[in-house]
C-alpha angles and dihedrals in degrees: 000000000000114000139187126195124207113197120203127181132013136358090264087066091048088059091055092047090053088051093053090046091053094047093049096045089047089057091053101261118138125236116220129195097228130054091221090062095052130098087204126031116197120196114196098207135211128219103172099120137351093270090056092050091049089052091049093051090046092053093047092048092050093048091044091054092049096049116125123215110289095015116125130213122203123189109206135172138028103351091042086058100040100038106020094156093055093046096045091049093063108108111250098026107127100184144354130222121191127229092260092045102061092107086070093061091109093054091048095049087048089056092047090053090061110069092190089073110079116221125202111212092198093075138039110272096217136018128197132179113273096229107032148023135166129271122180089349094301124107110240135170118277090246093049091052091052094055100040094048104039124082111195120230100181113132102178121108092252130053132185119228116193109210098181140005131213127024137251093203120095105203110183095236099044129096097183099098090051091068103016096047127204121339117281115190123211110235116261093243090053093051092049092050093051093046090052092050090050092052091047089054092054107267112154094185130039116197114202112214136179138139088257109014098179092054089063115140099012090118089049091056093252124146115214085001095173092053090048091049093049092050089052092045091053090055094058102038129072118260092246095059118103120229113192128192119218129182099015109168112217100234090059094054106105133183088254092054091050092048091049093050091051095046103057125066093211094061112088115231087238131109131185105205115175109211103164096197144358107219114093094220092052092046092052091053087049090051090238129132104281099204104111092166089059089051091054090050090050091052089051091050091051091050092046090054095039111022093186096049118138112217122198127188141172128221139189121224124196096030111168110283095014103154126198088257092053092048091049089052088057090052090048091050092053092050089051099041095045092202117196096223132020133180119195126204123199105229112262117203103228116196113237094028121112088235091063090063097048119114125241098045108193117243117252093239090055091048091051094049092049092048091056092046093053093046092051092050095047093047089061092047093046091049092052091048090050092048089061087073098058109117092016129104124246129183108237127202103217113223104172149348137235143140141253123247089270093051099257111150116249131182125202127207145132137258128218086274094063127074115206117266091358113063135038131292139233118234114208124193113237134031115290127175116264109252095029124124109230127187107229131188108219115231104165138027136194129181090274112014141045131214127204151146126257116248113227 
């Protein structure tokens, strides 16, 4: 059968979509570039906040309306797990597959290929245990099964590698543990094998992702599990490969992890460290560590070990009970911390979360005004941080080529400071092969992007 996968949401979803793609292609099914050409359309859904769920339902409704006779539509992933009734009720959806069930995509597509088997869209078609399945007749961990059964087909310069799934934290605003469950780490050997396969297939950058990266290995009985994993990864990957860390919670960043990041050439001097707020009272209501002074010391330690490190974070404005003083404390923190990259979420009231029941919900107009104020401040800070690179040389991973309006060739890529699909880009004059690493002298800087000329 011909299939087409639509991926919504975060990079962790992209990993699962790649897994489904690999399983289906390995069974002889054919991937196609357009949904209209597919026999089966698979939408890997997102359920992070209300806006993401609205986007998911909109995509499903549109694809459902466009279905031709005999074409099938599968809703997979997070929203299929967290809101199965809403998803299955969309006209045109033939089956749902939860976030822990994606390894059964081949069996489900096989069922959909046989019209004699009736399918009820109001319920999941298949169910599997969350932590184990069977491969070659032997019970193995879910993470082991993923790695031993999947052959990657990704050919872009960067590849995501999910090292764990689920989360042991219970932040008051977050729904993820309710449908992902507790954290389950992929064994070290399985991560190493997948990383080596990605490199063999041409990946120049490996982005490690998880709901809680710095908690990696706790369920396996490891201490400083992420530092241990990174040391092992750097032994089996070439020195010119980039390894990037995403979603590293601050209270899991140890001295050993910082030393490990500084010691290995493969590890990008980049850290995505979601902080969410800076006022202790707000953080307590969020059920997050409230020690902002410790966070500032941690940032200083990271910069002392890696002076060029780019630190990214995310924050929420308009959290229930956020007073003017608490919001001003966030602005003051940003001025002090001088973070390179910042993403800002408007608080979304998620049913079923403790935060949804808190008093003193902030008015939408106030949330919007605060969002713009934080963004204006951070743009100024990010621009200043980017200007520090003018006249200096950065290695740029080229991702594509184009031309200016007057026909001058222009390449686009990223430096170690830029995570794919999230941060800014580096524009390089001239045409350079995609996937190549090019030394570039920076000549211009904006709040988000850099411009430069390749050094021969």
